[in-house]
BAFI-3210 file (N, C-alpha, C; in Angstrom, 3 decimals, decimal comma, padded with zeros to 6 digits):
// residues 163
n [1|2|3|4|5|6|7|8|9|10|11|12|13|14|15|16|17|18|19|20|21|22|23|24|25|26|27|28|29|30|31|32|33|34|35|36|37|38|39|40|41|42|43|44|45|46|47|48|49|50|51|52|53|54|55|56|57|58|59|60|61|62|63|64|65|66|67|68|69|70|71|72|73|74|75|76|77|78|79|80|81|82|83|84|85|86|87|88|89|90|91|92|93|94|95|96|97|98|99|100|101|102|103|104|105|106|107|108|109|110|111|112|113|114|115|116|117|118|119|120|121|122|123|124|125|126|127|128|129|130|131|132|133|134|135|136|137|138|139|140|141|142|143|144|145|146|147|148|149|150|151|152|153|154|155|156|157|158|159|160|161|162|163]
n.u [-020,151|-019,113|-020,208|-018,272|-017,381|-014,808|-011,348|-008,010|-005,870|-006,769|-006,931|-005,262|-006,338|-008,938|-007,744|-007,094|-009,389|-010,989|-009,650|-009,960|-012,716|-013,506|-011,453|-013,089|-015,537|-015,730|-014,461|-014,766|-016,976|-015,145|-012,141|-009,104|-006,625|-008,124|-009,205|-007,474|-006,259|-007,987|-008,471|-005,952|-006,157|-008,102|-007,815|-005,631|-003,647|-002,910|-004,787|-006,919|-006,198|-006,645|-008,834|-010,805|-009,897|-009,843|-012,461|-015,519|-017,960|-018,131|-019,271|-017,502|-017,129|-016,392|-016,455|-016,012|-014,475|-013,994|-011,668|-010,606|-010,627|-013,761|-015,074|-016,219|-017,332|-018,820|-020,524|-021,864|-024,199|-025,608|-028,098|-030,217|-032,549|-031,103|-029,386|-026,041|-024,604|-021,565|-019,588|-019,692|-018,319|-017,278|-015,078|-014,312|-014,294|-016,542|-018,487|-022,819|-022,501|-023,833|-022,756|-022,954|-025,330|-024,587|-023,181|-025,061|-027,571|-026,216|-025,590|-028,105|-029,506|-027,410|-028,788|-031,494|-031,007|-030,031|-032,401|-033,120|-034,570|-034,385|-032,254|-029,887|-027,655|-025,031|-025,116|-022,714|-023,645|-023,219|-022,801|-023,637|-024,233|-023,818|-026,253|-027,737|-027,444|-028,252|-030,997|-032,683|-032,502|-034,400|-033,955|-034,990|-034,208|-033,903|-032,597|-030,272|-027,013|-023,929|-020,497|-017,281|-014,497|-011,005|-010,905|-013,134|-016,584|-018,939|-022,048|-024,566|-026,101|-028,940|-030,175|-032,595|-033,725|-036,989|-036,434]
n.v [-022,428|-020,670|-019,625|-018,409|-017,131|-014,258|-014,932|-013,767|-014,824|-013,534|-011,670|-010,775|-011,352|-010,056|-007,505|-007,294|-007,617|-005,905|-003,738|-004,543|-003,918|-001,409|-000,170|-000,485|000,216|003,270|005,313|007,910|009,102|009,052|010,811|009,630|010,429|010,182|007,045|005,807|006,429|005,885|003,498|002,544|003,311|001,714|-000,859|-001,903|-004,456|-005,218|-003,589|-004,668|-007,091|-006,531|-005,239|-007,411|-008,848|-007,476|-006,751|-008,087|-007,627|-006,981|-008,441|-010,012|-011,050|-014,093|-015,039|-018,023|-019,591|-022,240|-020,539|-019,990|-016,898|-014,528|-012,601|-010,286|-009,414|-007,302|-006,674|-004,856|-004,938|-001,848|-000,513|-001,822|-002,744|-002,876|-003,736|-002,595|-002,646|-002,692|-003,330|-004,868|-007,271|-008,052|-009,563|-008,677|-009,779|-011,928|-010,899|-011,171|-014,056|-014,276|-014,038|-011,508|-012,252|-014,235|-013,446|-011,490|-012,944|-014,151|-012,611|-011,745|-013,842|-013,698|-011,328|-011,948|-013,971|-012,188|-011,277|-008,605|-005,954|-005,097|-004,115|-001,892|-000,603|001,970|003,618|005,004|007,522|007,210|005,063|002,680|000,016|-000,908|000,158|-000,600|-003,867|-003,799|-002,622|-005,041|-006,500|-006,117|-003,909|000,163|003,010|005,401|007,893|010,952|010,863|013,097|011,678|011,711|012,006|012,181|015,995|016,087|015,908|013,011|012,362|010,419|007,392|006,469|002,533|000,671|-002,190|-004,142|-006,971]
n.w [-012,911|-010,012|-006,944|-004,511|-000,549|-000,554|-000,894|000,888|-000,976|-003,516|-004,560|-006,066|-008,606|-008,500|-008,445|-010,973|-012,579|-011,772|-012,871|-015,543|-015,810|-015,424|-016,838|-018,679|-018,726|-017,834|-018,721|-020,584|-018,716|-016,242|-015,513|-017,158|-015,859|-012,987|-013,322|-012,914|-010,654|-008,172|-009,118|-008,281|-005,227|-003,872|-005,077|-004,993|-004,183|-000,727|000,123|-000,563|000,955|003,267|004,000|003,622|004,856|007,433|008,585|009,823|008,904|006,392|003,055|000,561|-002,350|-004,919|-008,086|-010,076|-012,849|-014,777|-016,136|-013,766|-011,587|-012,556|-011,473|-009,012|-005,715|-003,596|000,042|002,682|005,649|006,201|007,431|009,603|007,963|005,404|002,779|001,450|-001,763|-002,420|-004,248|-007,800|-009,622|-012,958|-015,564|-018,611|-020,677|-020,076|-020,000|-019,129|-019,451|-017,250|-014,904|-013,097|-012,492|-010,593|-008,556|-008,116|-006,915|-004,901|-002,705|-002,374|-001,162|001,624|002,392|002,302|004,093|006,140|007,088|006,542|004,255|002,144|-001,238|-001,918|-004,171|-006,007|-008,779|-010,946|-013,219|-016,244|-016,478|-018,418|-018,946|-016,203|-015,001|-016,461|-016,020|-013,460|-013,508|-014,684|-013,590|-010,905|-009,573|-008,956|-009,611|-006,898|-006,463|-007,145|-006,268|-005,985|-006,434|-005,219|-007,283|-007,310|-007,785|-009,124|-009,521|-009,645|-010,992|-009,727|-009,626|-007,296|-006,676|-005,395|-003,981|-003,555|-001,041]
ca.u [-019,848|-019,543|-019,406|-017,772|-016,083|-013,421|-009,801|-007,341|-005,201|-007,930|-006,970|-004,248|-007,846|-009,560|-007,592|-006,619|-011,000|-011,521|-008,859|-010,654|-014,178|-013,248|-011,466|-014,483|-017,173|-016,022|-013,961|-016,082|-017,019|-014,560|-011,108|-008,314|-005,869|-008,992|-009,609|-006,284|-006,071|-009,014|-007,993|-004,457|-005,621|-008,937|-008,187|-004,588|-003,805|-002,718|-005,830|-008,044|-006,177|-006,563|-009,904|-011,264|-009,267|-010,335|-014,034|-015,814|-018,852|-017,775|-019,040|-016,287|-017,306|-015,748|-017,184|-014,511|-015,314|-012,905|-011,094|-010,444|-011,883|-014,316|-016,180|-016,112|-018,539|-019,041|-021,311|-022,466|-025,371|-025,294|-029,086|-030,574|-033,559|-030,356|-028,100|-025,660|-023,360|-020,263|-018,903|-020,048|-017,747|-017,115|-014,280|-015,557|-014,597|-017,387|-020,991|-023,877|-022,449|-024,565|-021,537|-022,569|-026,464|-024,973|-022,867|-025,981|-028,259|-025,396|-025,613|-029,674|-029,200|-026,897|-029,032|-031,990|-030,551|-029,996|-033,711|-033,233|-036,165|-033,732|-030,581|-029,302|-026,478|-024,567|-024,279|-022,544|-025,225|-022,673|-021,972|-024,686|-023,923|-024,269|-027,018|-028,864|-028,080|-029,404|-032,506|-033,216|-032,627|-035,399|-033,669|-035,352|-032,996|-034,666|-032,120|-029,047|-026,446|-022,338|-019,653|-016,122|-013,278|-010,807|-011,421|-014,379|-018,209|-019,975|-023,419|-024,421|-027,655|-028,617|-031,022|-032,880|-034,777|-037,020|-036,669]
ca.v [-021,212|-021,100|-018,253|-018,754|-015,826|-014,726|-015,214|-012,709|-014,770|-013,870|-009,485|-009,647|-011,615|-008,858|-006,340|-007,743|-007,713|-004,288|-003,147|-004,497|-003,909|000,270|000,688|-000,442|001,163|004,513|006,128|009,373|009,367|009,407|011,363|009,024|010,492|009,807|005,803|004,979|007,200|005,472|001,494|002,406|003,247|000,863|-001,975|-001,793|-005,587|-005,352|-002,450|-005,216|-007,712|-005,839|-005,504|-008,826|-009,463|-006,444|-006,849|-008,989|-007,899|-006,976|-009,268|-010,717|-012,904|-014,453|-015,807|-019,161|-020,478|-023,442|-019,357|-018,451|-016,075|-013,536|-011,973|-010,539|-008,191|-006,433|-005,389|-004,587|-004,695|-001,045|-000,483|-002,921|-002,956|-002,848|-003,753|-002,167|-003,447|-001,305|-003,130|-005,979|-006,078|-009,140|-009,612|-007,953|-010,889|-013,178|-010,525|-012,248|-015,384|-015,251|-014,126|-011,125|-012,411|-015,197|-012,870|-010,536|-013,968|-015,142|-011,477|-011,423|-014,983|-013,648|-010,529|-012,106|-014,756|-011,558|-010,241|-007,381|-005,543|-003,858|-004,036|-000,778|000,325|003,074|003,438|006,050|007,561|007,486|003,933|002,205|-001,069|-001,288|000,228|-001,912|-005,146|-003,555|-002,387|-005,835|-007,211|-005,945|-002,348|000,885|004,662|005,942|009,214|010,942|011,611|012,901|010,937|012,206|011,251|013,556|016,802|015,925|015,142|012,762|011,899|008,586|006,644|005,133|001,531|-000,425|-003,605|-005,000|-008,226]
ca.w [-011,917|-008,272|-006,239|-002,841|-000,216|-001,039|-000,110|000,529|-002,170|-004,664|-004,533|-007,687|-009,430|-007,628|-008,451|-012,572|-012,676|-011,275|-013,980|-016,991|-016,102|-015,262|-018,541|-020,332|-018,027|-017,544|-019,824|-021,415|-017,083|-015,779|-016,480|-016,646|-014,495|-011,901|-012,796|-012,394|-009,048|-007,659|-009,366|-007,496|-003,900|-004,105|-005,342|-004,047|-003,393|000,388|000,251|-000,880|001,542|004,682|003,846|004,056|007,277|009,397|008,034|009,748|008,405|004,481|002,531|-000,081|-003,147|-006,104|-008,753|-010,188|-013,574|-014,701|-015,871|-012,580|-011,073|-012,960|-010,943|-007,861|-005,218|-001,579|-000,041|003,704|005,820|007,108|008,344|010,186|006,655|003,846|002,779|000,379|-002,256|-002,445|-006,009|-008,297|-011,326|-014,302|-016,329|-019,842|-021,273|-019,216|-019,913|-020,536|-019,100|-016,062|-013,862|-012,205|-011,885|-010,014|-007,156|-006,963|-006,314|-003,438|-002,117|-002,402|-000,736|002,307|002,930|002,920|005,754|007,462|007,563|005,648|003,761|000,626|-001,284|-002,498|-004,489|-006,195|-010,109|-011,976|-013,980|-017,105|-016,989|-018,744|-018,569|-014,549|-014,977|-017,255|-014,883|-012,047|-013,169|-015,105|-011,838|-010,218|-009,015|-009,562|-009,438|-005,858|-006,277|-007,991|-005,640|-006,439|-005,843|-005,572|-007,874|-007,167|-007,218|-009,551|-008,943|-011,364|-010,540|-009,242|-009,841|-006,237|-007,170|-004,644|-004,197|-002,233|-001,017]
c.u [-020,244|-018,594|-018,980|-017,346|-014,960|-012,108|-008,681|-005,856|-005,628|-007,287|-006,541|-005,667|-008,623|-009,040|-007,688|-008,586|-011,148|-011,312|-009,975|-011,772|-014,133|-013,083|-012,183|-015,654|-016,896|-015,040|-015,282|-016,905|-016,434|-012,921|-009,985|-007,532|-007,190|-009,669|-008,421|-006,064|-007,132|-008,539|-006,907|-004,774|-006,807|-008,700|-006,624|-004,643|-003,691|-003,785|-006,561|-008,255|-006,646|-008,814|-010,859|-010,875|-009,874|-011,856|-015,018|-017,940|-019,090|-018,115|-018,119|-016,709|-016,331|-016,850|-016,255|-016,132|-013,931|-011,487|-010,289|-011,454|-012,463|-014,905|-016,128|-016,673|-018,754|-019,831|-021,593|-023,240|-025,197|-026,670|-029,522|-031,644|-032,489|-029,143|-026,970|-024,597|-022,551|-019,298|-019,319|-019,493|-017,326|-015,761|-014,981|-015,640|-015,777|-018,681|-021,354|-023,205|-023,424|-023,534|-021,807|-024,394|-025,757|-024,429|-023,702|-026,903|-027,741|-025,318|-027,069|-029,629|-028,692|-027,925|-030,575|-032,430|-030,515|-031,760|-033,874|-034,528|-035,732|-032,529|-031,018|-027,768|-026,648|-023,908|-024,089|-023,277|-024,790|-022,546|-023,667|-025,126|-024,063|-025,462|-028,165|-029,487|-028,791|-030,387|-032,693|-033,012|-033,613|-034,824|-034,174|-034,494|-034,911|-034,149|-031,055|-028,162|-024,907|-021,739|-018,455|-015,228|-012,294|-010,879|-012,982|-015,449|-018,338|-020,983|-023,880|-025,519|-027,986|-030,123|-030,941|-033,291|-035,148|-037,127|-038,032]
c.v [-021,248|-019,699|-018,894|-017,255|-015,731|-014,520|-014,103|-012,942|-014,145|-012,627|-009,710|-010,226|-010,305|-007,862|-006,434|-006,983|-006,395|-003,214|-002,883|-003,968|-001,986|000,788|000,365|000,736|002,424|005,436|006,708|009,634|009,593|009,835|009,713|008,632|009,477|008,441|005,376|005,308|006,012|003,801|001,899|002,323|002,429|-000,184|-002,098|-003,671|-005,798|-004,606|-003,639|-007,058|-007,322|-005,565|-006,681|-009,294|-009,130|-006,361|-007,660|-009,109|-007,051|-008,119|-010,253|-011,547|-012,739|-015,060|-017,175|-020,079|-021,622|-021,728|-018,822|-017,933|-014,875|-012,731|-011,644|-009,708|-007,981|-005,688|-005,774|-004,555|-003,411|000,024|-001,944|-003,283|-003,543|-003,131|-004,029|-002,832|-002,575|-001,688|-004,510|-005,685|-007,636|-008,804|-008,696|-009,169|-012,176|-011,974|-011,261|-013,269|-015,717|-014,670|-013,045|-011,216|-013,231|-014,875|-012,046|-011,551|-014,341|-013,869|-011,725|-012,818|-014,525|-012,589|-011,109|-013,222|-013,913|-010,396|-009,191|-007,136|-004,730|-004,250|-002,601|-001,077|001,730|003,074|004,909|006,555|007,566|006,068|002,696|000,504|-001,898|-001,017|-000,084|-003,292|-004,539|-003,205|-003,877|-007,109|-006,805|-004,316|-001,463|001,907|005,205|007,365|009,303|011,362|012,402|011,904|011,933|011,426|012,913|014,540|017,116|015,347|015,094|012,021|010,503|008,658|005,951|004,481|000,953|-001,512|-004,501|-006,007|-008,795]
c.w [-010,900|-007,680|-004,940|-002,066|-000,999|000,159|-000,102|-000,418|-003,437|-004,775|-005,761|-008,065|-009,507|-008,225|-010,623|-013,363|-012,991|-012,034|-014,800|-017,506|-015,818|-016,821|-019,256|-020,250|-018,336|-018,219|-021,189|-019,656|-016,488|-016,082|-015,938|-015,722|-012,551|-011,575|-012,142|-011,054|-008,104|-007,645|-008,157|-006,018|-003,605|-004,217|-005,500|-003,541|-001,843|001,219|000,434|000,647|002,473|004,768|004,008|005,089|008,035|009,425|008,130|008,784|007,397|004,256|001,529|-000,535|-004,487|-006,892|-009,671|-011,655|-014,051|-015,693|-014,993|-011,955|-012,213|-013,035|-009,176|-007,063|-003,948|-001,724|001,647|004,160|006,657|007,284|008,570|009,187|005,549|004,116|001,075|-000,527|-003,116|-003,994|-006,546|-009,724|-011,538|-015,313|-018,056|-021,049|-021,173|-018,689|-020,165|-020,310|-017,959|-015,062|-012,647|-011,803|-010,752|-008,326|-006,711|-006,526|-004,759|-002,257|-001,363|-001,562|001,553|002,973|002,943|004,394|006,948|007,741|006,656|004,517|002,281|000,445|-002,296|-003,153|-005,400|-007,898|-010,861|-013,513|-015,684|-017,612|-017,168|-018,565|-017,012|-014,387|-015,368|-016,413|-013,965|-012,234|-014,131|-014,561|-010,738|-010,032|-009,509|-008,460|-008,391|-005,849|-006,685|-006,812|-006,476|-005,449|-006,633|-006,166|-007,842|-006,779|-007,929|-008,830|-009,893|-010,580|-010,352|-008,789|-008,073|-006,215|-006,083|-005,219|-003,735|-001,825|-000,207]
res [x|x|x|x|x|x|x|x|x|x|x|x|x|x|x|x|x|x|x|x|x|x|x|x|x|x|x|x|x|x|x|x|x|x|x|x|x|x|x|x|x|x|x|x|x|x|x|x|x|x|x|x|x|x|x|x|x|x|x|x|x|x|x|x|x|x|x|x|x|x|x|x|x|x|x|x|x|x|x|x|x|x|x|x|x|x|x|x|x|x|x|x|x|x|x|x|x|x|x|x|x|x|x|x|x|x|x|x|x|x|x|x|x|x|x|x|x|x|x|x|x|x|x|x|x|x|x|x|x|x|x|x|x|x|x|x|x|x|x|x|x|x|x|x|x|x|x|x|x|x|x|x|x|x|x|x|x|x|x|x|x|x|x]
***
Protein backbone atom coordinates (compact mmCIF):
# COMPACT_ATOMS: atom_id res chain seq x y z
CA UNK A 1 0.00 0.00 0.00
CA UNK A 2 1.16 3.49 -0.83
CA UNK A 3 -0.11 6.80 0.62
CA UNK A 4 0.46 9.86 -1.52
CA UNK A 5 -0.87 13.39 -1.96
CA UNK A 6 -4.20 13.35 -3.78
CA UNK A 7 -4.32 14.62 -7.32
CA UNK A 8 -7.37 16.27 -8.93
CA UNK A 9 -7.61 13.17 -11.15
CA UNK A 10 -8.36 11.17 -7.97
CA UNK A 11 -11.68 13.01 -7.46
CA UNK A 12 -13.90 10.29 -9.01
CA UNK A 13 -12.26 7.58 -6.88
CA UNK A 14 -12.64 9.72 -3.74
CA UNK A 15 -16.31 10.27 -4.53
CA UNK A 16 -16.84 6.53 -5.00
CA UNK A 17 -15.11 5.67 -1.72
CA UNK A 18 -17.06 8.34 0.16
CA UNK A 19 -20.37 7.03 -1.21
CA UNK A 20 -19.56 3.43 -0.29
CA UNK A 21 -18.30 4.33 3.20
CA UNK A 22 -21.19 6.70 3.97
CA UNK A 23 -23.82 4.16 2.87
CA UNK A 24 -22.12 1.54 5.02
CA UNK A 25 -21.66 3.70 8.14
CA UNK A 26 -24.45 6.28 8.26
CA UNK A 27 -27.87 4.67 7.63
CA UNK A 28 -29.70 4.82 10.93
CA UNK A 29 -27.64 7.85 11.94
CA UNK A 30 -28.62 10.14 9.07
CA UNK A 31 -31.71 10.22 6.88
CA UNK A 32 -31.17 8.91 3.36
CA UNK A 33 -31.98 12.36 1.94
CA UNK A 34 -29.32 13.93 4.17
CA UNK A 35 -26.78 11.33 3.06
CA UNK A 36 -27.57 11.93 -0.62
CA UNK A 37 -27.52 15.73 -0.30
CA UNK A 38 -24.24 15.79 1.62
CA UNK A 39 -22.54 13.36 -0.74
CA UNK A 40 -23.74 15.32 -3.77
CA UNK A 41 -22.44 18.60 -2.32
CA UNK A 42 -19.23 17.65 -0.54
CA UNK A 43 -18.01 14.83 -2.77
CA UNK A 44 -18.92 16.25 -6.15
CA UNK A 45 -15.78 15.65 -8.27
CA UNK A 46 -15.59 19.29 -9.36
CA UNK A 47 -15.86 20.46 -5.74
CA UNK A 48 -13.12 18.00 -4.76
CA UNK A 49 -10.84 19.16 -7.58
CA UNK A 50 -11.31 22.77 -6.49
CA UNK A 51 -10.60 21.88 -2.85
CA UNK A 52 -7.37 20.15 -3.84
CA UNK A 53 -6.12 22.94 -6.09
CA UNK A 54 -7.45 26.08 -4.36
CA UNK A 55 -6.45 25.37 -0.75
CA UNK A 56 -2.72 25.18 -0.15
CA UNK A 57 -3.32 24.67 3.57
CA UNK A 58 -5.43 21.53 3.05
CA UNK A 59 -3.61 18.19 3.11
CA UNK A 60 -5.40 15.73 0.86
CA UNK A 61 -4.12 12.14 0.74
CA UNK A 62 -5.08 8.91 -0.99
CA UNK A 63 -4.09 5.34 -0.25
CA UNK A 64 -3.44 3.04 -3.19
CA UNK A 65 -3.14 -0.71 -3.47
CA UNK A 66 -3.07 -2.97 -6.50
CA UNK A 67 -6.86 -2.38 -6.56
CA UNK A 68 -6.32 1.37 -7.12
CA UNK A 69 -7.30 4.16 -4.72
CA UNK A 70 -9.01 2.53 -1.71
CA UNK A 71 -8.95 5.32 0.89
CA UNK A 72 -8.57 9.04 1.35
CA UNK A 73 -8.13 11.63 4.06
CA UNK A 74 -7.99 15.37 4.43
CA UNK A 75 -6.59 17.46 7.25
CA UNK A 76 -5.71 21.06 7.98
CA UNK A 77 -3.69 22.93 10.55
CA UNK A 78 -6.50 24.96 12.12
CA UNK A 79 -4.50 26.44 15.00
CA UNK A 80 -0.79 26.83 15.62
CA UNK A 81 -0.87 23.77 17.86
CA UNK A 82 -3.59 21.67 16.20
CA UNK A 83 -4.32 19.72 13.03
CA UNK A 84 -7.94 18.83 12.39
CA UNK A 85 -8.73 15.71 10.43
CA UNK A 86 -11.66 16.61 8.19
CA UNK A 87 -12.12 13.25 6.44
CA UNK A 88 -10.73 9.74 6.64
CA UNK A 89 -12.64 7.11 4.69
CA UNK A 90 -11.75 3.67 3.37
CA UNK A 91 -13.59 1.55 0.82
CA UNK A 92 -15.61 -0.83 3.06
CA UNK A 93 -14.21 -3.88 1.25
CA UNK A 94 -10.79 -2.81 2.57
CA UNK A 95 -11.77 -2.10 6.18
CA UNK A 96 -9.43 -3.83 8.61
CA UNK A 97 -6.51 -3.99 6.14
CA UNK A 98 -4.51 -1.08 7.59
CA UNK A 99 -5.55 1.50 4.98
CA UNK A 100 -7.00 3.90 7.56
CA UNK A 101 -3.98 3.43 9.80
CA UNK A 102 -1.62 4.25 6.93
CA UNK A 103 -3.57 7.43 6.14
CA UNK A 104 -3.59 8.42 9.81
CA UNK A 105 0.17 7.79 10.06
CA UNK A 106 0.77 10.12 7.11
CA UNK A 107 -1.37 12.84 8.70
CA UNK A 108 0.48 12.35 12.00
CA UNK A 109 3.87 12.63 10.28
CA UNK A 110 2.80 15.84 8.56
CA UNK A 111 1.43 17.28 11.82
CA UNK A 112 4.61 16.42 13.71
CA UNK A 113 6.69 18.06 10.97
CA UNK A 114 4.57 21.20 11.40
CA UNK A 115 5.28 21.16 15.14
CA UNK A 116 1.69 20.85 16.31
CA UNK A 117 0.75 19.43 19.71
CA UNK A 118 -2.38 17.46 18.89
CA UNK A 119 -4.72 15.97 16.31
CA UNK A 120 -8.47 16.57 16.49
CA UNK A 121 -11.35 14.87 14.67
CA UNK A 122 -15.14 14.89 14.83
CA UNK A 123 -17.02 11.59 14.46
CA UNK A 124 -20.78 11.26 14.39
CA UNK A 125 -21.72 9.69 17.71
CA UNK A 126 -23.53 6.77 16.07
CA UNK A 127 -20.60 5.93 13.77
CA UNK A 128 -19.28 2.98 15.77
CA UNK A 129 -16.70 2.03 13.13
CA UNK A 130 -15.20 5.53 13.09
CA UNK A 131 -15.28 5.88 16.86
CA UNK A 132 -13.59 2.50 17.35
CA UNK A 133 -10.92 3.35 14.78
CA UNK A 134 -9.89 6.60 16.43
CA UNK A 135 -10.11 5.22 19.96
CA UNK A 136 -7.90 2.27 18.99
CA UNK A 137 -5.37 4.77 17.63
CA UNK A 138 -5.02 6.68 20.91
CA UNK A 139 -7.69 9.36 20.49
CA UNK A 140 -9.85 10.31 23.47
CA UNK A 141 -13.28 11.94 23.37
CA UNK A 142 -13.05 15.50 24.71
CA UNK A 143 -16.52 16.87 23.93
CA UNK A 144 -19.78 16.32 22.12
CA UNK A 145 -21.23 18.95 19.82
CA UNK A 146 -23.87 18.93 17.10
CA UNK A 147 -23.38 18.72 13.35
CA UNK A 148 -26.03 20.00 10.95
CA UNK A 149 -27.29 17.85 8.09
CA UNK A 150 -30.05 19.65 6.29
CA UNK A 151 -32.64 20.62 8.88
CA UNK A 152 -31.42 17.98 11.32
CA UNK A 153 -28.72 18.22 13.97
CA UNK A 154 -26.97 15.07 15.12
CA UNK A 155 -24.48 14.54 17.95
CA UNK A 156 -20.83 14.47 16.98
CA UNK A 157 -18.08 13.40 19.33
CA UNK A 158 -14.81 15.29 19.17
CA UNK A 159 -11.67 13.25 19.74
CA UNK A 160 -8.13 14.48 20.36
CA UNK A 161 -4.75 12.84 20.43
CA UNK A 162 -1.63 14.52 21.79
CA UNK A 163 1.50 14.25 19.68
